N, C-alpha and C positions, 0 to 999 in steps of 0.2 A: 410099976407098970399099971396097977389098978388105979392109982391116982391119975395117971395120964389118960386112961380110958374114960374115967369119970369126967375129967376135964373136957375131953373131946365130945363126950355125950352132951354136956352142958352147953358147949359152944354150938353144937348142932341143933340142940333144942332152941336156943336163943335165936339162931339164924332162921329156923323154921317159923317160930312165932312172929318174928319181925316181918318175914315175907308174907305171912298170912294177914297180918295187920295192915301192911302197906297195900296188899291186894284189895282189901276192903275199901280202902281210901281211894284207890284208883278207879273204882267203879264210877261211871258217869252219873252226874246228879240229875234227878228228875224233880222239878219243883211242881208240886200239886196245888192247884187253885182249890183249896179245900172248901171254900164257901160255894164254889160252882159245883164241885163234884157231889156235895151233900144232896143235890136234887137229881142226880142222874138216874136213879132207879124209880121208874114210874112217876117221875116228877114229884116225889114225896120226900120230905126232909128226913134224912137218916145218915148215921155215920157208916152204915154198912157199905155203901159204894166207895167211900174213902178207904176203908179197910181192904176191900176187894182190889182197888187200884194199887194200893201199897203192895199187896201180895203178888199181883201180876208184874209190877215193876221189879220187885226183888227177884222174882223167878226169871226175869228177862235180863238180869245183870245190872240193874240201876240201883242207885242209892236214893230212896225217897226222902223228900223234905216237904212238909205240908204247911201252907200259909193260909190263915183264916182272917176274915174281916173281924173287927172288934166286937160286932154284935153276934157272932156265931155261937158263942156259949149260951146267950139268951135264947137263941132259936132252938138249940139242942137240949138244954137242961133247965132253961128258965133263969139262968144267972150267968155272970161273967166267968169265963174260963180263960186262963192264960195258956201259953204254949206248952209248958210241961204237963198241965192238966189234960190238954188234948192228946199229947203224946202218950200218956198212960192209957187213955181210952182207946188209942189206936195201936197199942203194942209197940210203940217207938221209944227211942231214948229221948230224954227231956230236950236235948238240943236239936231234935229232928222235926219239931213243930214250932210254929211262931204265930202269934196273934198281933196284927198291926195295931198301933195306938188308935184310940177313939178319934173320929174325925178325919182319919187318913185312909185313903183307898188302898186296898191291898195290891191292885194291879201294878203300880210302878215299883213296889217292893219286889213283887214276883219277877217282873221283867228285868229289873236291875240285877237281881240275883242270877238270873239266867245269863245275862250279859257277862257278869264277872266270872261265873263258873264255867261257862260254855255248855251249860246243861240244857235239858229240854223242859218245856212247860206243858203240863197236862191240864187241859181245860177245854170247854166248849166255847168259852168267851173268845171273840175274835180280837179283842183289845183295840178296836178301831180308834178310840179316843187317844191312844198312845202310839199310833203307827209312825208319827213324825219323830217322836223321841226315841223309839225303839224299833226301827225298821227291820233289823235282822232278826229280832226276837219274835215279831208278830207275823212274819211271813216265812214261807218255806218249811223245811222239815223240823225246825226246832219247836214248833207249836203242834202238839199232839192232841188230836180229838179222840173222843171215846164215848162209850155209852153201853147200853144193854140191848141185845137182840135175843128174843125168845128166852129171856131170863139169864143170859150169859153175858158177862162183861167182855167188851172188846176195846182195844186201844190201837190206834193207827201207828204202831211202832214200825211197820214196814216202810213208811215214808222216811223215817229217821235212818233206818239201815241202808236204804237206797241212796241216800245223800252222800 
């Protein structure tokens, strides 16, 4: 009888852990234009607004993923930083931040990822150069604007929820 109860406990625990893990994965993806968000607070370069956006998105039920241009590390710390290096500075897992290769714009990478995942894009950029290639990703509720008002971060997530 004890063995059966122990076995039932283990099965229940496994089920619980799998449900919890799959719940995290089912959260909608929010692709953050890191190079854009770096300047959101008082138009001054800082990782603080990126951290703030990550925290607000997580609190709102999104799974953040940050994409930076290749030169972002030079701007932030004076040397190249790869995705995992940015992830550590932002409190993310290594796989939750990406730096595009030198000479390639981050915009198409961000928009392609939004298309494939069905996720939202957080940026003030209107991506006008890419509207023909990514019409659904650059118009409507999938493009989320944000900024700071009186020192407090805001994201236009209401537009996403209304869609």
